[in-house]
N, C-alpha and C positions, 0 to 999 in steps of 0.2 A: 395582262401584258407584263413582261419582265421590264424593269427599268433598263435604260440604255446601257448603264455601266455593267449590268449582269450579262447582257448580250455580248458586249465586248469581251468580258472575262471568259465566257464560254467559248467564243470564237478563238481567243488566244490559246486556251487550253487544248482545243481540238487541233490547232495548228502545231502546237508544241508536241502533242502526242503523235501526230502524223509524221513530224520531222524525226522524232525519236525512233519511230518504227522504220522509217526509210533508212536512217543511219544504221540501225541494227541489221537490216537486210543487207545493206552494202558491206558492212564489216563481216557479217556471217559468210557471205559469198567469197569475200577476199581471204578469209581466214579458214575456209573449209579445209580439213585435213584429208588428203586422199588415202585410200586403202584403210579406212577406219570404220569400225563398227562399234557403236555405243549403245549401252543399255541404260535406260532411265529406271533406276531401282533405288530410290532414296533410303530404303531400309534393308540394304543388302546384307547386313550383319545380324538380322533378326533370328535366323535359324528355323524358319518355318518352311512349309511346303513350297511357297513361292520362291524361296531362296534355293531350294533344291533344283527347281526348274532353271533358275538363272545359271547356277554353276554347271549343271549338266549341259546346258545350251552352249556355254563358253567352251567347255571341254570338248564337246562335239565339233565345234567350229575350229578350234585350235588344231584338232587332228586332221580336218579336211582342208583348212586354209591357214597353214602355219605362218604365212608371210603377212597376214593382216594384223593390224593393231586393234586391240580390244580395250574399250574404255567403259568404266562403270561410274555413272553419276550417283554418288552416295552422300547421304547426310550424316554418316557415322563418323563424325569428326573426332570422337574419342578413341578411335582405333586406327592403327596404321595399316598399310597395304598388307604387310606380313601377318599381322594379327587377324585380319579379315580372312585371308586365304588359309591360315592355320585353323580358324574356326570352321571353315567349310570342310576341311579335312577331318577335323575331330567330330563334327556334328553329322556329316553325311558320308564320310570316307570318299570324298571327291578331291582328287589331286589336280590343281590348276597350275599350268606352267606360268611362272611369274614374269618370264622374259618379255612377253608381248602383251601384258595386261597392266593397265594403269587405272588409277582412281581419281576422279574429280570430286573433291569434297565440297558440298554445297553448304552455305552459311545460313540459308533461310528455311531449312527443313521444318523448323518448329511451327511455321505458319500453316502447315497442312494437318496439324494435330487436331483431332476432333474436340479436344477439351476446350478449345477457344470458341467453339461455335455450338452452343446449346440449342440454338434455333437456326433454321435454314442451313442445316449442316451440309446437306448434299451440295447445294449451290455454292456456299462459301468455300468448302473444302476443294471443290472442283476448280473454282476460280483461282484459289491459292496454289493449286497444283499447276495451273498455267503460269503463274508468276514464278514458281520454282523451276519450271521448264525454261523460262526466259533466262533465269540466272545460269542454268546449265549451258544453254546455247551461247551465252556471252563468254563462257570459259573456252569451250571447244565446240566447233561445228563439224560433225562427222559426215562421212559419206552416207552411212545408213544408221538410223536410230531405231531401236526396238524398245517400245514401252512394255516392260515385263512386270509391271506392278499395278497398272490400272489407273493411270492419270490421263483421262481422255484428251485434255487440252494440250498435252505434250505433242500429240500428233499434228494438229494444225500449226502449232508454234514452230516445230522443226521443219514441217513440210513447206509452209507458206513464208515463214520468215527466214529460215535457214536454207531453203532449197534442197533439203535432204530427202532421200528415200526414207519412208517410215513404215514400220510394221508394228503390230500389237499382238501380244500373247495375253488373252483375257482370262483371268482366273474366275472372275464373276462380274456381272454388269453392275455399274454404279447404281442404276435404277433398273428394275425389272417389271415385267407385266404383272407378276405375282404381287409385288409391293403395291402397285396401283389397285389391284383387285381387293387386297386387304382393306384399303381405305374405302373403296367403293362399297364394300359389304358392311362397313362399320365394325370390323373386328379389332379387338385389342391385340397388339403384337409388339415386338421389340422396336419396330419402326412406326408404331401408331398407338400412342398412349390412350388410356381410357377416356380422358377428358375430351379428346378430339373424336374418338370413336363414337361417343354418345351424343355428339353435337352435329346435327345435319348441316348447319352453316359452316362450322369449322371443317367438317369432312369435305364439303364442296370446295372450300378454299384450298385445302391441302391437295385434293385430287387435281384441281386446276393447276396448282403449282407443280405437281408431279408430271402432268401432261406436258406443260411448257418445258420443263427440264428435260423430259424424254426427247422432245423435238430437238433441243439444242445438243443433247448428248448424241443423237443420231447424226447431226451435222458434223460434229467433231470426229466421230468414228469413220465417217466417209472419207476422211483425209488419208486413211491408211491404205498403203499399196497392197499389203498382205495382212490378213487377219487369221490368227490361230486362237482356238479356244480349248479349254481343258476337258470338255465333255459335251454330251448331248443336251443337257439342261441349259448350259450356257449358250450353246450354239443356237438353240431355238429362240432365245431372247435376243442375242446379238444380231442374228440375221434379220429379225423382225424390226429391231430398233435402228440398226445401222444400214439396213438394206444392202448388206455386203455378203459375199460368199465366204463362208467360214471353213477352215480346215480343222478337224478335231485332232488334236495332238494330246493324248492322255499324259498327265504329269508322270515323270519317271519315279519309280519306286525301287528300293533296294531289295529286289526280289531274290537275288542269289543268296545274299546273306540271311534273309528271313527264311527261305526254304530250307536252309541248313540247320535251323533251330530244331533240336531233338524233341522238345516239348516235355515238360515235367508236370503238367496240370493233372494228368490221369494218376500219376504216382502220388501227388499231393492229395487228391480226392480219395484214393484207395487207402493210403497209409494214415493220413491225418484227418480225413473227413472234411477237408478244406476245399471250398469253392471260391476261387478268386475271380472277380469281375474287374475288367480294366476299361478305363476311358482315357483316350488320348486326344488332346485338342487344346488350343489356346483358350485362356479364360476370358472369353468374350460373351456378351449377352446372348447373341444368336446361337451359340453352342448349347444353350439351355441346360446348364449344369443343375439348375434347380429341379428340373424334371428327373435327372439322374438320382438325386437324393430321394425324391418321392418314389421312384421305381424301387430303390433299395428298401425303403420303408414297406412298400407293398410286398416285395419278395420275402422279407423277413416275417411279415405278418402271416402270409400264406404258408410259408415253410413251417412255421410254428404250429399252425392249425392242422397241417397235414402230418405233423410229427416227423418231419424229415430231419434226421440226425446228422446235419452237416453244418459247418461253420462258414457262413457266407460273408464275404467282405468285398468292398468296392475300393479300388485304387484310382484316384483321379490324377493322371500324369498331365499336367497342364503347363503351357508356356505363359509366363508372366512378363509382359512387355514394359509395363510402366506402373505408376502409382494407381491409376484407375483399375488395372487388373488386380493389384494387391488389395485394393478396397473391396473388389468383388469377392476375392477369396475370403476375406474377413466376414463378409455378409453371408457367404455360403456356409462357412463354419458355424455361424450363429444359427442359420436355418437348420443345419444338420442336428444341432443340439435341441432345437425346438421339436424336431421330428423324433428325437431319441435314437438316432442312428450313428452318433459320433464314434461309438466304440467299434463299429463295423466299417469305418471309413478311414482311408489313409490318403494323405496328400503327398505327391511327388512333383515338385515344381521345378521347371527348367532343368530336367534331368539330362545328363550326357547320353550320347547314343548307346553306349555299352550298357548302361543301366536300363534304358528303354527296351533293349533286346531281352534282358533278363526278366523284365516285367511281362513281356509277351510270352516268354518261355514258360512262365509259371501260371499264366491266366487261362482258365478253362473257357471263359466267355469274355467277349469285348462288346461294349455298347457305344452307340453313336446316336445322339438325340437331336441334332440340328435339323430343323425343318427346311426343306429345299436347299440342302448342302449342295454347293456348286459341283464339287467332285467328291472328295473324301479320301485323301491319301491315307489317313489313319485306318480307314475301312479296308483298303487294299493291304496295308501292312498286317492287319489282324488275319485276313484270309491267308496270306502267304506264310505267316508264322504258325498257323494251326490253332489260333484262338477263335472259337466259333463266334461269328458276328451276329449281333442283333442291331440293326440300323433303322433309322426313321424311314418310313415308306414314302419317300419323296425324293426329288432332285437326283443328283448323281448316283448315290447308293442304289436307288431303285432302278434308274434307267440304264446304268452302265456297269455297276460293280456286283451287287448281290444278285442281280438278274443274271442267271447262268448263261454261259456262252454255249454254242452249238455242241451237242454231244456230251455235255457235262450235267450231272445230276444236281440236286439242291446244294447250294454253296453257303447258305446262311439263312437268316430270318429277317423279316421286315415287320415293323410295328409302328403304331401311331400314338396311342395313349399309354399311360403308366400301367393300366391293367393289361394291355396287350404285350407290353415289354415284359412285365412280370410273368405272364403266362408262357412266353417264349423261353425265358430264362429257366423257369421251373421245368419246362418240357425237356430242355437240353440236359439238365441235371438228372432227369428221370430216364434218359435214354441209356441203352446198354453201351459199354465202351466200344464195341464193334460198330454200332450205329454212328457214334460220334466220330470214330475213325474214318468212316466212309464220307462224312460231311467234310472233314479236314482234307482228305485226298482230293475231293472235287474242288474245294475252295483253292487249294494250292495250284491245281492245274489251271483253274480259271484265272488266277492272279498273274499268270505269266503274260497276259495281254498288256500288262502295265510295267514291263521291265524297262530298264534304262536303254537296252539295245533297241527295243521297239520305239522308244521316244526319239533316240538319235535318228533312226530311219525316217520317222514321220516329220521330225523337225526339218531335216535337210530336204525332204520332198517339198515341204511347204515354202521354205524360205531360201532354198538353194539358189534360185534364179536371182534374187535380190543381192545375195552375198557375192555371187559371181560378178555382178555388175559393179560391186564395190571393190572387187579385187584388182 
């Protein structure tokens, strides 16, 4: 039994919290801004695929609903509105009309950074995302809130406390059935360290934690009025966890610009005997850059054994977001030295869009090694640019992208192990120029399913009703 003083303290805390919530609900309803659509996107200046979705969505809605006010909840307090919109133009070539767009700069974004939570990361980050959403709601209560970055508690916070209509564009589930399966099977993975994988007791505890979290995640997701997802893989998990109908809205890719790339890779191979392999992706553990270095080692070893007189190199064009990413780059550089492939490796970090285009223009082959990638914008970019893709045989690349559409021949290669990746790469090098040209033509035709125009159409089909209600 608790001492009476503890009981009194707990009752007082519950009363104070309830009163605070009631006051917040009252103020939110009184301060709700009519004709306002807000995006909850605390890292809107990051320059990744999620940000391309954000800016394309705002541009699309500005064209259809020019009288609405658009707000972005951002934690990028080191950049002004003008700087953020300029970066969107420079990074994605997306022009946003600044006249009806405003930013609400959040002070508490640091609380959602995973560096603070070495343990119970999913739970604590998700809870802190809810706190960050509360801060956002205190500043502005919109008519419609769209979570475009994957903070599930923002949905019930704005729906139940703010009385807003809410929608979600899910790039990837916070927890997936695959993550639970990895723990259940006792596999070592980026989300399941070896010490836990080898312990039946710790595995049981972690699996129980995952299952409870998945139940809570589903409850939060059911607050959404409209759910959009970026592909078939995400749809299968979200529909199962949230018990919601999902609309698949493929992320927008700069297809037009990439299709116009002439392609210099065949010229480089013919004149310089050079084969350039390209990897595009943020420097995160799940992207599995270590596997890419091992693939390069395997390719070089086999090429030397087969006496293939070509100069093979790998360029890693990665996005570095913070100190953790920079530390990973240092570790990867050391690993490359251990493997003896440092002379065949080039790093291009945080490159501007123009330089990224030139890298695609010169690369014969592109690789993508993340297991269960949720979609894979860089995979689409490679297909459209004419760089022959070798992607991991799982997730979005397998289900939506490299899998050919109707009437289109082979558009690329799928692999799982370093040996399979190496075999695919060497097969591509050994093909005749005309055979590689046929793959490129099929890939470029297939990539048009992921254009910005198709995104605009699907976005408006999915969320148009909610936007009209906000107008």
